[in-house]
PDB file of all heavy atoms in Angstrom:
ATOM      1  N   MET A   1      19.553  52.117  25.643  1.00  0.00           N
ATOM      2  CA  MET A   1      20.420  51.506  26.411  1.00  0.00           C
ATOM      3  C   MET A   1      21.522  50.796  25.497  1.00  0.00           C
ATOM      4  O   MET A   1      22.638  50.901  25.809  1.00  0.00           O
ATOM      5  CB  MET A   1      19.728  50.266  27.191  1.00  0.00           C
ATOM      6  CG  MET A   1      20.841  49.482  27.910  1.00  0.00           C
ATOM      7  SD  MET A   1      20.005  48.115  28.791  1.00  0.00           S
ATOM      8  CE  MET A   1      20.141  48.627  30.384  1.00  0.00           C
ATOM      9  N   ALA A   2      21.131  50.311  24.256  1.00  0.00           N
ATOM     10  CA  ALA A   2      22.073  49.762  23.360  1.00  0.00           C
ATOM     11  C   ALA A   2      23.003  50.721  22.823  1.00  0.00           C
ATOM     12  O   ALA A   2      24.180  50.483  22.737  1.00  0.00           O
ATOM     13  CB  ALA A   2      21.386  49.025  22.158  1.00  0.00           C
ATOM     14  N   GLU A   3      22.621  51.948  22.614  1.00  0.00           N
ATOM     15  CA  GLU A   3      23.442  52.930  22.072  1.00  0.00           C
ATOM     16  C   GLU A   3      24.571  53.282  23.119  1.00  0.00           C
ATOM     17  O   GLU A   3      25.758  53.558  22.868  1.00  0.00           O
ATOM     18  CB  GLU A   3      22.719  54.266  21.704  1.00  0.00           C
ATOM     19  CG  GLU A   3      21.921  53.995  20.457  1.00  0.00           C
ATOM     20  CD  GLU A   3      21.096  55.298  20.106  1.00  0.00           C
ATOM     21  OE1 GLU A   3      21.177  56.429  20.726  1.00  0.00           O
ATOM     22  OE2 GLU A   3      20.095  55.028  19.157  1.00  0.00           O
ATOM     23  N   ARG A   4      24.081  53.438  24.363  1.00  0.00           N
ATOM     24  CA  ARG A   4      25.068  53.805  25.536  1.00  0.00           C
ATOM     25  C   ARG A   4      26.194  52.659  25.688  1.00  0.00           C
ATOM     26  O   ARG A   4      27.248  52.880  25.815  1.00  0.00           O
ATOM     27  CB  ARG A   4      24.256  54.052  26.731  1.00  0.00           C
ATOM     28  CG  ARG A   4      25.234  54.329  27.886  1.00  0.00           C
ATOM     29  CD  ARG A   4      25.857  55.842  27.629  1.00  0.00           C
ATOM     30  NE  ARG A   4      26.678  56.134  28.765  1.00  0.00           N
ATOM     31  CZ  ARG A   4      27.813  56.669  28.684  1.00  0.00           C
ATOM     32  NH1 ARG A   4      28.403  56.962  27.488  1.00  0.00           N
ATOM     33  NH2 ARG A   4      28.593  56.918  29.835  1.00  0.00           N
ATOM     34  N   LEU A   5      25.556  51.317  25.622  1.00  0.00           N
ATOM     35  CA  LEU A   5      26.660  50.267  25.707  1.00  0.00           C
ATOM     36  C   LEU A   5      27.683  50.283  24.561  1.00  0.00           C
ATOM     37  O   LEU A   5      28.799  50.056  24.676  1.00  0.00           O
ATOM     38  CB  LEU A   5      25.931  48.955  25.652  1.00  0.00           C
ATOM     39  CG  LEU A   5      25.176  48.630  26.965  1.00  0.00           C
ATOM     40  CD1 LEU A   5      24.311  47.277  26.658  1.00  0.00           C
ATOM     41  CD2 LEU A   5      25.989  48.493  28.155  1.00  0.00           C
ATOM     42  N   ASP A   6      27.090  50.572  23.321  1.00  0.00           N
ATOM     43  CA  ASP A   6      28.022  50.676  22.122  1.00  0.00           C
ATOM     44  C   ASP A   6      29.023  51.750  22.315  1.00  0.00           C
ATOM     45  O   ASP A   6      30.202  51.605  21.956  1.00  0.00           O
ATOM     46  CB  ASP A   6      27.151  50.991  20.925  1.00  0.00           C
ATOM     47  CG  ASP A   6      27.938  50.775  19.601  1.00  0.00           C
ATOM     48  OD1 ASP A   6      28.712  49.831  19.465  1.00  0.00           O
ATOM     49  OD2 ASP A   6      27.854  51.737  18.792  1.00  0.00           O
ATOM     50  N   ASP A   7      28.603  53.002  22.875  1.00  0.00           N
ATOM     51  CA  ASP A   7      29.568  54.050  23.156  1.00  0.00           C
ATOM     52  C   ASP A   7      30.663  53.575  24.083  1.00  0.00           C
ATOM     53  O   ASP A   7      31.868  53.831  23.976  1.00  0.00           O
ATOM     54  CB  ASP A   7      28.804  55.238  23.735  1.00  0.00           C
ATOM     55  CG  ASP A   7      27.956  55.987  22.698  1.00  0.00           C
ATOM     56  OD1 ASP A   7      28.178  55.741  21.567  1.00  0.00           O
ATOM     57  OD2 ASP A   7      27.065  56.672  23.152  1.00  0.00           O
ATOM     58  N   LEU A   8      30.180  52.859  25.162  1.00  0.00           N
ATOM     59  CA  LEU A   8      31.189  52.477  26.281  1.00  0.00           C
ATOM     60  C   LEU A   8      32.087  51.395  25.524  1.00  0.00           C
ATOM     61  O   LEU A   8      33.367  51.352  25.945  1.00  0.00           O
ATOM     62  CB  LEU A   8      30.474  51.828  27.373  1.00  0.00           C
ATOM     63  CG  LEU A   8      29.674  52.880  28.132  1.00  0.00           C
ATOM     64  CD1 LEU A   8      28.777  52.189  29.182  1.00  0.00           C
ATOM     65  CD2 LEU A   8      30.664  53.880  28.829  1.00  0.00           C
ATOM     66  N   VAL A   9      31.578  50.487  24.802  1.00  0.00           N
ATOM     67  CA  VAL A   9      32.488  49.477  24.057  1.00  0.00           C
ATOM     68  C   VAL A   9      33.581  50.219  23.267  1.00  0.00           C
ATOM     69  O   VAL A   9      34.707  49.879  23.253  1.00  0.00           O
ATOM     70  CB  VAL A   9      31.670  48.570  23.183  1.00  0.00           C
ATOM     71  CG1 VAL A   9      32.574  47.664  22.255  1.00  0.00           C
ATOM     72  CG2 VAL A   9      30.899  47.653  24.083  1.00  0.00           C
ATOM     73  N   LYS A  10      33.069  51.278  22.461  1.00  0.00           N
ATOM     74  CA  LYS A  10      34.028  52.032  21.664  1.00  0.00           C
ATOM     75  C   LYS A  10      35.166  52.787  22.482  1.00  0.00           C
ATOM     76  O   LYS A  10      36.265  52.850  22.072  1.00  0.00           O
ATOM     77  CB  LYS A  10      33.209  53.023  20.894  1.00  0.00           C
ATOM     78  CG  LYS A  10      32.526  52.347  19.755  1.00  0.00           C
ATOM     79  CD  LYS A  10      31.712  53.502  19.002  1.00  0.00           C
ATOM     80  CE  LYS A  10      30.867  52.919  17.972  1.00  0.00           C
ATOM     81  NZ  LYS A  10      29.957  53.909  17.286  1.00  0.00           N
ATOM     82  N   LEU A  11      34.772  52.962  23.757  1.00  0.00           N
ATOM     83  CA  LEU A  11      35.751  53.635  24.673  1.00  0.00           C
ATOM     84  C   LEU A  11      36.792  52.655  25.251  1.00  0.00           C
ATOM     85  O   LEU A  11      37.685  52.972  26.087  1.00  0.00           O
ATOM     86  CB  LEU A  11      34.994  54.412  25.754  1.00  0.00           C
ATOM     87  CG  LEU A  11      34.270  55.714  25.325  1.00  0.00           C
ATOM     88  CD1 LEU A  11      33.455  56.395  26.361  1.00  0.00           C
ATOM     89  CD2 LEU A  11      35.322  56.703  24.758  1.00  0.00           C
ATOM     90  N   GLY A  12      36.389  51.355  25.204  1.00  0.00           N
ATOM     91  CA  GLY A  12      37.236  50.268  25.688  1.00  0.00           C
ATOM     92  C   GLY A  12      36.649  49.510  26.778  1.00  0.00           C
ATOM     93  O   GLY A  12      37.382  48.548  27.257  1.00  0.00           O
ATOM     94  N   ALA A  13      35.404  49.602  27.170  1.00  0.00           N
ATOM     95  CA  ALA A  13      34.812  48.828  28.146  1.00  0.00           C
ATOM     96  C   ALA A  13      34.624  47.353  27.569  1.00  0.00           C
ATOM     97  O   ALA A  13      34.323  47.202  26.469  1.00  0.00           O
ATOM     98  CB  ALA A  13      33.450  49.363  28.570  1.00  0.00           C
ATOM     99  N   ASP A  14      34.816  46.435  28.414  1.00  0.00           N
ATOM    100  CA  ASP A  14      34.724  45.055  27.964  1.00  0.00           C
ATOM    101  C   ASP A  14      33.816  44.144  28.965  1.00  0.00           C
ATOM    102  O   ASP A  14      33.702  43.026  28.855  1.00  0.00           O
ATOM    103  CB  ASP A  14      36.097  44.334  27.814  1.00  0.00           C
ATOM    104  CG  ASP A  14      36.915  44.219  29.100  1.00  0.00           C
ATOM    105  OD1 ASP A  14      36.441  44.709  30.077  1.00  0.00           O
ATOM    106  OD2 ASP A  14      38.045  43.798  28.942  1.00  0.00           O
ATOM    107  N   ALA A  15      33.355  44.853  29.942  1.00  0.00           N
ATOM    108  CA  ALA A  15      32.449  44.149  30.867  1.00  0.00           C
ATOM    109  C   ALA A  15      31.428  45.195  31.485  1.00  0.00           C
ATOM    110  O   ALA A  15      31.764  46.321  31.702  1.00  0.00           O
ATOM    111  CB  ALA A  15      33.173  43.498  32.013  1.00  0.00           C
ATOM    112  N   PHE A  16      30.258  44.635  31.759  1.00  0.00           N
ATOM    113  CA  PHE A  16      29.204  45.577  32.278  1.00  0.00           C
ATOM    114  C   PHE A  16      28.431  44.711  33.285  1.00  0.00           C
ATOM    115  O   PHE A  16      28.287  43.570  33.293  1.00  0.00           O
ATOM    116  CB  PHE A  16      28.198  45.970  31.236  1.00  0.00           C
ATOM    117  CG  PHE A  16      28.875  46.718  30.111  1.00  0.00           C
ATOM    118  CD1 PHE A  16      29.261  46.155  29.008  1.00  0.00           C
ATOM    119  CD2 PHE A  16      29.031  48.121  30.204  1.00  0.00           C
ATOM    120  CE1 PHE A  16      29.903  46.897  27.906  1.00  0.00           C
ATOM    121  CE2 PHE A  16      29.465  48.807  29.206  1.00  0.00           C
ATOM    122  CZ  PHE A  16      29.955  48.293  28.066  1.00  0.00           C
ATOM    123  N   ILE A  17      28.033  45.480  34.301  1.00  0.00           N
ATOM    124  CA  ILE A  17      26.986  44.830  35.250  1.00  0.00           C
ATOM    125  C   ILE A  17      25.611  45.615  35.045  1.00  0.00           C
ATOM    126  O   ILE A  17      25.518  46.732  35.307  1.00  0.00           O
ATOM    127  CB  ILE A  17      27.511  45.129  36.706  1.00  0.00           C
ATOM    128  CG1 ILE A  17      28.885  44.445  36.913  1.00  0.00           C
ATOM    129  CG2 ILE A  17      26.467  44.637  37.785  1.00  0.00           C
ATOM    130  CD1 ILE A  17      29.445  44.726  38.212  1.00  0.00           C
ATOM    131  N   LEU A  18      24.780  44.791  34.495  1.00  0.00           N
ATOM    132  CA  LEU A  18      23.487  45.262  34.326  1.00  0.00           C
ATOM    133  C   LEU A  18      22.462  44.696  35.196  1.00  0.00           C
ATOM    134  O   LEU A  18      22.325  43.481  35.330  1.00  0.00           O
ATOM    135  CB  LEU A  18      23.071  44.980  32.867  1.00  0.00           C
ATOM    136  CG  LEU A  18      24.078  45.429  31.693  1.00  0.00           C
ATOM    137  CD1 LEU A  18      23.531  44.921  30.392  1.00  0.00           C
ATOM    138  CD2 LEU A  18      24.113  46.860  31.617  1.00  0.00           C
ATOM    139  N   ALA A  19      21.788  45.419  36.054  1.00  0.00           N
ATOM    140  CA  ALA A  19      20.891  44.910  37.112  1.00  0.00           C
ATOM    141  C   ALA A  19      19.562  45.760  37.044  1.00  0.00           C
ATOM    142  O   ALA A  19      19.415  46.933  36.762  1.00  0.00           O
ATOM    143  CB  ALA A  19      21.587  45.195  38.374  1.00  0.00           C
ATOM    144  N   SER A  20      18.553  44.901  37.303  1.00  0.00           N
ATOM    145  CA  SER A  20      17.226  45.599  37.419  1.00  0.00           C
ATOM    146  C   SER A  20      16.385  44.467  38.044  1.00  0.00           C
ATOM    147  O   SER A  20      16.784  43.345  38.373  1.00  0.00           O
ATOM    148  CB  SER A  20      16.646  45.823  35.978  1.00  0.00           C
ATOM    149  OG  SER A  20      15.423  46.490  36.065  1.00  0.00           O
ATOM    150  N   THR A  21      15.151  44.856  38.276  1.00  0.00           N
ATOM    151  CA  THR A  21      14.175  43.813  38.888  1.00  0.00           C
ATOM    152  C   THR A  21      12.963  43.783  37.997  1.00  0.00           C
ATOM    153  O   THR A  21      12.626  44.757  37.453  1.00  0.00           O
ATOM    154  CB  THR A  21      13.696  44.220  40.360  1.00  0.00           C
ATOM    155  OG1 THR A  21      13.172  45.581  40.360  1.00  0.00           O
ATOM    156  CG2 THR A  21      14.898  44.075  41.260  1.00  0.00           C
ATOM    157  N   PRO A  22      12.153  42.740  37.867  1.00  0.00           N
ATOM    158  CA  PRO A  22      12.544  41.352  38.353  1.00  0.00           C
ATOM    159  C   PRO A  22      13.792  40.829  37.520  1.00  0.00           C
ATOM    160  O   PRO A  22      13.839  41.029  36.306  1.00  0.00           O
ATOM    161  CB  PRO A  22      11.383  40.616  38.088  1.00  0.00           C
ATOM    162  CG  PRO A  22      10.624  41.294  37.027  1.00  0.00           C
ATOM    163  CD  PRO A  22      10.997  42.758  37.138  1.00  0.00           C
ATOM    164  N   HIS A  23      14.729  40.376  38.239  1.00  0.00           N
ATOM    165  CA  HIS A  23      16.039  39.924  37.720  1.00  0.00           C
ATOM    166  C   HIS A  23      15.960  39.009  36.514  1.00  0.00           C
ATOM    167  O   HIS A  23      16.652  39.345  35.434  1.00  0.00           O
ATOM    168  CB  HIS A  23      16.994  39.363  38.738  1.00  0.00           C
ATOM    169  CG  HIS A  23      17.212  40.274  39.836  1.00  0.00           C
ATOM    170  ND1 HIS A  23      17.863  41.445  39.712  1.00  0.00           N
ATOM    171  CD2 HIS A  23      16.723  40.168  41.199  1.00  0.00           C
ATOM    172  CE1 HIS A  23      17.840  42.064  41.000  1.00  0.00           C
ATOM    173  NE2 HIS A  23      17.283  41.258  41.821  1.00  0.00           N
ATOM    174  N   LEU A  24      15.278  37.987  36.546  1.00  0.00           N
ATOM    175  CA  LEU A  24      15.287  36.868  35.456  1.00  0.00           C
ATOM    176  C   LEU A  24      14.596  37.593  34.304  1.00  0.00           C
ATOM    177  O   LEU A  24      15.143  37.336  33.121  1.00  0.00           O
ATOM    178  CB  LEU A  24      14.529  35.641  35.925  1.00  0.00           C
ATOM    179  CG  LEU A  24      14.446  34.645  34.914  1.00  0.00           C
ATOM    180  CD1 LEU A  24      15.911  34.096  34.530  1.00  0.00           C
ATOM    181  CD2 LEU A  24      13.672  33.398  35.340  1.00  0.00           C
ATOM    182  N   GLU A  25      13.425  38.138  34.447  1.00  0.00           N
ATOM    183  CA  GLU A  25      12.834  38.696  33.295  1.00  0.00           C
ATOM    184  C   GLU A  25      13.710  39.794  32.500  1.00  0.00           C
ATOM    185  O   GLU A  25      13.695  39.936  31.325  1.00  0.00           O
ATOM    186  CB  GLU A  25      11.434  39.291  33.596  1.00  0.00           C
ATOM    187  CG  GLU A  25      10.419  38.362  34.044  1.00  0.00           C
ATOM    188  CD  GLU A  25      10.638  37.812  35.412  1.00  0.00           C
ATOM    189  OE1 GLU A  25      11.579  38.154  36.105  1.00  0.00           O
ATOM    190  OE2 GLU A  25       9.622  36.960  35.901  1.00  0.00           O
ATOM    191  N   GLU A  26      14.240  40.612  33.323  1.00  0.00           N
ATOM    192  CA  GLU A  26      15.226  41.681  32.814  1.00  0.00           C
ATOM    193  C   GLU A  26      16.418  41.065  32.062  1.00  0.00           C
ATOM    194  O   GLU A  26      16.923  41.655  31.065  1.00  0.00           O
ATOM    195  CB  GLU A  26      15.591  42.735  33.872  1.00  0.00           C
ATOM    196  CG  GLU A  26      16.408  43.879  33.403  1.00  0.00           C
ATOM    197  CD  GLU A  26      15.647  44.787  32.489  1.00  0.00           C
ATOM    198  OE1 GLU A  26      14.393  44.626  32.311  1.00  0.00           O
ATOM    199  OE2 GLU A  26      16.237  45.737  31.900  1.00  0.00           O
ATOM    200  N   ALA A  27      16.934  40.008  32.691  1.00  0.00           N
ATOM    201  CA  ALA A  27      18.060  39.440  32.036  1.00  0.00           C
ATOM    202  C   ALA A  27      17.752  38.892  30.589  1.00  0.00           C
ATOM    203  O   ALA A  27      18.460  39.071  29.624  1.00  0.00           O
ATOM    204  CB  ALA A  27      18.598  38.234  32.887  1.00  0.00           C
ATOM    205  N   TYR A  28      16.570  38.266  30.494  1.00  0.00           N
ATOM    206  CA  TYR A  28      16.067  37.879  29.212  1.00  0.00           C
ATOM    207  C   TYR A  28      15.745  39.091  28.216  1.00  0.00           C
ATOM    208  O   TYR A  28      16.142  38.925  27.135  1.00  0.00           O
ATOM    209  CB  TYR A  28      14.779  37.061  29.287  1.00  0.00           C
ATOM    210  CG  TYR A  28      15.073  35.475  29.728  1.00  0.00           C
ATOM    211  CD1 TYR A  28      14.659  35.065  30.995  1.00  0.00           C
ATOM    212  CD2 TYR A  28      15.468  34.730  28.734  1.00  0.00           C
ATOM    213  CE1 TYR A  28      14.863  33.760  31.291  1.00  0.00           C
ATOM    214  CE2 TYR A  28      15.784  33.353  29.085  1.00  0.00           C
ATOM    215  CZ  TYR A  28      15.454  32.941  30.372  1.00  0.00           C
ATOM    216  OH  TYR A  28      15.701  31.573  30.600  1.00  0.00           O
ATOM    217  N   ARG A  29      15.259  40.101  28.767  1.00  0.00           N
ATOM    218  CA  ARG A  29      14.961  41.258  27.871  1.00  0.00           C
ATOM    219  C   ARG A  29      16.235  41.848  27.459  1.00  0.00           C
ATOM    220  O   ARG A  29      16.305  42.142  26.251  1.00  0.00           O
ATOM    221  CB  ARG A  29      14.174  42.247  28.711  1.00  0.00           C
ATOM    222  CG  ARG A  29      13.672  43.537  27.786  1.00  0.00           C
ATOM    223  CD  ARG A  29      13.213  44.652  28.617  1.00  0.00           C
ATOM    224  NE  ARG A  29      14.198  45.469  29.197  1.00  0.00           N
ATOM    225  CZ  ARG A  29      14.975  46.202  28.649  1.00  0.00           C
ATOM    226  NH1 ARG A  29      14.868  46.569  27.353  1.00  0.00           N
ATOM    227  NH2 ARG A  29      15.904  46.889  29.306  1.00  0.00           N
ATOM    228  N   VAL A  30      17.311  42.042  28.250  1.00  0.00           N
ATOM    229  CA  VAL A  30      18.413  42.626  27.736  1.00  0.00           C
ATOM    230  C   VAL A  30      19.054  41.699  26.732  1.00  0.00           C
ATOM    231  O   VAL A  30      19.645  42.096  25.765  1.00  0.00           O
ATOM    232  CB  VAL A  30      19.472  42.844  29.038  1.00  0.00           C
ATOM    233  CG1 VAL A  30      20.794  43.101  28.473  1.00  0.00           C
ATOM    234  CG2 VAL A  30      18.973  43.945  29.869  1.00  0.00           C
ATOM    235  N   GLY A  31      19.111  40.348  27.010  1.00  0.00           N
ATOM    236  CA  GLY A  31      19.765  39.407  26.158  1.00  0.00           C
ATOM    237  C   GLY A  31      19.015  39.389  24.829  1.00  0.00           C
ATOM    238  O   GLY A  31      19.599  39.174  23.718  1.00  0.00           O
ATOM    239  N   GLU A  32      17.707  39.491  24.675  1.00  0.00           N
ATOM    240  CA  GLU A  32      17.005  39.380  23.573  1.00  0.00           C
ATOM    241  C   GLU A  32      16.898  40.711  22.859  1.00  0.00           C
ATOM    242  O   GLU A  32      16.655  40.727  21.528  1.00  0.00           O
ATOM    243  CB  GLU A  32      15.603  38.750  23.838  1.00  0.00           C
ATOM    244  CG  GLU A  32      15.735  37.293  24.240  1.00  0.00           C
ATOM    245  CD  GLU A  32      14.459  36.697  24.771  1.00  0.00           C
ATOM    246  OE1 GLU A  32      13.344  37.383  24.791  1.00  0.00           O
ATOM    247  OE2 GLU A  32      14.312  35.439  25.032  1.00  0.00           O
ATOM    248  N   GLU A  33      16.746  41.730  23.455  1.00  0.00           N
ATOM    249  CA  GLU A  33      16.342  43.054  22.967  1.00  0.00           C
ATOM    250  C   GLU A  33      17.455  44.106  22.816  1.00  0.00           C
ATOM    251  O   GLU A  33      17.522  44.928  21.875  1.00  0.00           O
ATOM    252  CB  GLU A  33      15.148  43.636  23.592  1.00  0.00           C
ATOM    253  CG  GLU A  33      13.866  42.762  23.463  1.00  0.00           C
ATOM    254  CD  GLU A  33      12.734  43.366  24.381  1.00  0.00           C
ATOM    255  OE1 GLU A  33      12.678  44.608  24.562  1.00  0.00           O
ATOM    256  OE2 GLU A  33      11.843  42.541  24.730  1.00  0.00           O
ATOM    257  N   VAL A  34      18.344  44.021  23.809  1.00  0.00           N
ATOM    258  CA  VAL A  34      19.413  44.999  23.929  1.00  0.00           C
ATOM    259  C   VAL A  34      20.784  44.596  23.160  1.00  0.00           C
ATOM    260  O   VAL A  34      21.227  45.232  22.283  1.00  0.00           O
ATOM    261  CB  VAL A  34      19.672  45.452  25.357  1.00  0.00           C
ATOM    262  CG1 VAL A  34      20.815  46.588  25.377  1.00  0.00           C
ATOM    263  CG2 VAL A  34      18.363  46.085  25.939  1.00  0.00           C
ATOM    264  N   LEU A  35      21.177  43.422  23.635  1.00  0.00           N
ATOM    265  CA  LEU A  35      22.505  43.032  23.119  1.00  0.00           C
ATOM    266  C   LEU A  35      22.605  42.884  21.592  1.00  0.00           C
ATOM    267  O   LEU A  35      23.595  43.243  20.992  1.00  0.00           O
ATOM    268  CB  LEU A  35      23.032  41.768  23.805  1.00  0.00           C
ATOM    269  CG  LEU A  35      23.314  41.852  25.297  1.00  0.00           C
ATOM    270  CD1 LEU A  35      23.858  40.560  25.782  1.00  0.00           C
ATOM    271  CD2 LEU A  35      24.371  42.932  25.493  1.00  0.00           C
ATOM    272  N   PRO A  36      21.579  42.391  20.960  1.00  0.00           N
ATOM    273  CA  PRO A  36      21.514  42.335  19.421  1.00  0.00           C
ATOM    274  C   PRO A  36      21.716  43.778  18.770  1.00  0.00           C
ATOM    275  O   PRO A  36      22.091  43.782  17.841  1.00  0.00           O
ATOM    276  CB  PRO A  36      20.119  41.674  19.088  1.00  0.00           C
ATOM    277  CG  PRO A  36      19.871  40.890  20.231  1.00  0.00           C
ATOM    278  CD  PRO A  36      20.282  41.712  21.421  1.00  0.00           C
ATOM    279  N   LEU A  37      21.417  44.708  19.512  1.00  0.00           N
ATOM    280  CA  LEU A  37      21.377  46.167  18.923  1.00  0.00           C
ATOM    281  C   LEU A  37      22.738  46.806  19.199  1.00  0.00           C
ATOM    282  O   LEU A  37      23.007  47.807  18.595  1.00  0.00           O
ATOM    283  CB  LEU A  37      20.279  46.973  19.549  1.00  0.00           C
ATOM    284  CG  LEU A  37      18.814  46.500  19.434  1.00  0.00           C
ATOM    285  CD1 LEU A  37      17.908  47.509  20.189  1.00  0.00           C
ATOM    286  CD2 LEU A  37      18.510  46.439  17.891  1.00  0.00           C
ATOM    287  N   VAL A  38      23.464  46.185  20.042  1.00  0.00           N
ATOM    288  CA  VAL A  38      24.874  46.799  20.169  1.00  0.00           C
ATOM    289  C   VAL A  38      25.720  46.669  18.956  1.00  0.00           C
ATOM    290  O   VAL A  38      25.866  45.558  18.427  1.00  0.00           O
ATOM    291  CB  VAL A  38      25.650  46.136  21.402  1.00  0.00           C
ATOM    292  CG1 VAL A  38      27.022  46.597  21.579  1.00  0.00           C
ATOM    293  CG2 VAL A  38      24.773  46.174  22.700  1.00  0.00           C
ATOM    294  N   ARG A  39      26.140  47.748  18.536  1.00  0.00           N
ATOM    295  CA  ARG A  39      26.701  47.743  17.155  1.00  0.00           C
ATOM    296  C   ARG A  39      28.224  47.149  17.115  1.00  0.00           C
ATOM    297  O   ARG A  39      28.635  46.829  16.215  1.00  0.00           O
ATOM    298  CB  ARG A  39      26.839  49.237  16.589  1.00  0.00           C
ATOM    299  CG  ARG A  39      25.384  49.559  16.102  1.00  0.00           C
ATOM    300  CD  ARG A  39      25.384  51.000  15.605  1.00  0.00           C
ATOM    301  NE  ARG A  39      25.506  51.707  16.896  1.00  0.00           N
ATOM    302  CZ  ARG A  39      25.188  52.969  17.006  1.00  0.00           C
ATOM    303  NH1 ARG A  39      24.836  53.688  15.910  1.00  0.00           N
ATOM    304  NH2 ARG A  39      25.273  53.662  18.092  1.00  0.00           N
ATOM    305  N   GLY A  40      28.874  47.293  18.401  1.00  0.00           N
ATOM    306  CA  GLY A  40      30.224  46.745  18.435  1.00  0.00           C
ATOM    307  C   GLY A  40      30.130  45.242  18.554  1.00  0.00           C
ATOM    308  O   GLY A  40      30.450  44.580  19.422  1.00  0.00           O
ATOM    309  N   HIS A  41      29.700  44.582  17.475  1.00  0.00           N
ATOM    310  CA  HIS A  41      29.485  43.096  17.407  1.00  0.00           C
ATOM    311  C   HIS A  41      30.707  42.271  17.789  1.00  0.00           C
ATOM    312  O   HIS A  41      30.439  41.219  18.388  1.00  0.00           O
ATOM    313  CB  HIS A  41      28.859  42.782  15.985  1.00  0.00           C
ATOM    314  CG  HIS A  41      27.577  43.344  15.673  1.00  0.00           C
ATOM    315  ND1 HIS A  41      26.449  42.984  16.390  1.00  0.00           N
ATOM    316  CD2 HIS A  41      27.276  44.230  14.735  1.00  0.00           C
ATOM    317  CE1 HIS A  41      25.499  43.690  15.794  1.00  0.00           C
ATOM    318  NE2 HIS A  41      25.971  44.423  14.815  1.00  0.00           N
ATOM    319  N   ASP A  42      31.865  42.872  17.535  1.00  0.00           N
ATOM    320  CA  ASP A  42      33.061  42.040  17.879  1.00  0.00           C
ATOM    321  C   ASP A  42      33.156  41.959  19.426  1.00  0.00           C
ATOM    322  O   ASP A  42      33.603  41.033  20.002  1.00  0.00           O
ATOM    323  CB  ASP A  42      34.409  42.647  17.354  1.00  0.00           C
ATOM    324  CG  ASP A  42      34.410  42.485  15.805  1.00  0.00           C
ATOM    325  OD1 ASP A  42      33.681  41.713  15.305  1.00  0.00           O
ATOM    326  OD2 ASP A  42      35.131  43.341  15.140  1.00  0.00           O
ATOM    327  N   ALA A  43      32.610  42.962  20.169  1.00  0.00           N
ATOM    328  CA  ALA A  43      32.584  42.864  21.593  1.00  0.00           C
ATOM    329  C   ALA A  43      31.473  42.207  22.247  1.00  0.00           C
ATOM    330  O   ALA A  43      31.564  41.870  23.222  1.00  0.00           O
ATOM    331  CB  ALA A  43      32.598  44.401  22.113  1.00  0.00           C
ATOM    332  N   ALA A  44      30.432  41.945  21.458  1.00  0.00           N
ATOM    333  CA  ALA A  44      29.178  41.487  21.908  1.00  0.00           C
ATOM    334  C   ALA A  44      29.520  40.093  22.616  1.00  0.00           C
ATOM    335  O   ALA A  44      28.803  39.785  23.693  1.00  0.00           O
ATOM    336  CB  ALA A  44      28.150  41.169  20.867  1.00  0.00           C
ATOM    337  N   PRO A  45      30.355  39.162  22.187  1.00  0.00           N
ATOM    338  CA  PRO A  45      30.601  37.991  22.926  1.00  0.00           C
ATOM    339  C   PRO A  45      31.084  38.127  24.376  1.00  0.00           C
ATOM    340  O   PRO A  45      30.854  37.409  25.376  1.00  0.00           O
ATOM    341  CB  PRO A  45      31.582  37.140  22.169  1.00  0.00           C
ATOM    342  CG  PRO A  45      31.468  37.712  20.832  1.00  0.00           C
ATOM    343  CD  PRO A  45      31.022  39.127  20.903  1.00  0.00           C
ATOM    344  N   ALA A  46      31.723  39.224  24.600  1.00  0.00           N
ATOM    345  CA  ALA A  46      32.303  39.622  25.919  1.00  0.00           C
ATOM    346  C   ALA A  46      31.152  40.095  26.744  1.00  0.00           C
ATOM    347  O   ALA A  46      31.444  40.053  28.056  1.00  0.00           O
ATOM    348  CB  ALA A  46      33.347  40.757  25.800  1.00  0.00           C
ATOM    349  N   LEU A  47      30.006  40.449  26.181  1.00  0.00           N
ATOM    350  CA  LEU A  47      28.895  40.920  27.103  1.00  0.00           C
ATOM    351  C   LEU A  47      28.056  39.665  27.345  1.00  0.00           C
ATOM    352  O   LEU A  47      27.302  39.114  26.582  1.00  0.00           O
ATOM    353  CB  LEU A  47      27.937  41.917  26.361  1.00  0.00           C
ATOM    354  CG  LEU A  47      28.842  43.294  25.718  1.00  0.00           C
ATOM    355  CD1 LEU A  47      27.823  44.028  24.875  1.00  0.00           C
ATOM    356  CD2 LEU A  47      29.328  43.969  26.881  1.00  0.00           C
ATOM    357  N   ARG A  48      28.258  39.099  28.515  1.00  0.00           N
ATOM    358  CA  ARG A  48      27.564  37.886  28.894  1.00  0.00           C
ATOM    359  C   ARG A  48      26.911  37.947  30.328  1.00  0.00           C
ATOM    360  O   ARG A  48      27.405  38.735  31.094  1.00  0.00           O
ATOM    361  CB  ARG A  48      28.654  36.747  28.884  1.00  0.00           C
ATOM    362  CG  ARG A  48      29.714  36.896  29.867  1.00  0.00           C
ATOM    363  CD  ARG A  48      30.821  35.772  29.802  1.00  0.00           C
ATOM    364  NE  ARG A  48      31.667  35.924  30.935  1.00  0.00           N
ATOM    365  CZ  ARG A  48      32.613  36.855  31.012  1.00  0.00           C
ATOM    366  NH1 ARG A  48      32.761  37.733  30.038  1.00  0.00           N
ATOM    367  NH2 ARG A  48      33.544  36.704  32.034  1.00  0.00           N
ATOM    368  N   ALA A  49      26.014  37.194  30.413  1.00  0.00           N
ATOM    369  CA  ALA A  49      25.301  37.213  31.807  1.00  0.00           C
ATOM    370  C   ALA A  49      26.128  36.464  32.787  1.00  0.00           C
ATOM    371  O   ALA A  49      26.716  35.493  32.533  1.00  0.00           O
ATOM    372  CB  ALA A  49      23.974  36.358  31.593  1.00  0.00           C
ATOM    373  N   VAL A  50      26.308  37.056  33.950  1.00  0.00           N
ATOM    374  CA  VAL A  50      26.972  36.492  35.048  1.00  0.00           C
ATOM    375  C   VAL A  50      26.080  36.358  36.151  1.00  0.00           C
ATOM    376  O   VAL A  50      25.398  37.334  36.479  1.00  0.00           O
ATOM    377  CB  VAL A  50      28.240  37.425  35.427  1.00  0.00           C
ATOM    378  CG1 VAL A  50      28.915  36.687  36.591  1.00  0.00           C
ATOM    379  CG2 VAL A  50      29.173  37.518  34.268  1.00  0.00           C
ATOM    380  N   GLY A  51      25.892  35.336  36.870  1.00  0.00           N
ATOM    381  CA  GLY A  51      25.060  35.227  37.976  1.00  0.00           C
ATOM    382  C   GLY A  51      25.024  33.936  38.514  1.00  0.00           C
ATOM    383  O   GLY A  51      24.622  33.480  39.348  1.00  0.00           O
TER     384      GLY A  51
END
């Protein structure tokens, strides 16, 4: 997932809607395990939880 997000950031994406169930647990997993792996670190602050 992190590699795909990185590819999309490189293409100019600046926002994502990431959804799964259970919602709270998945939000923590993405925040702790996926976002740190996104190589476009300059874009990482734009990747934020909305809810």
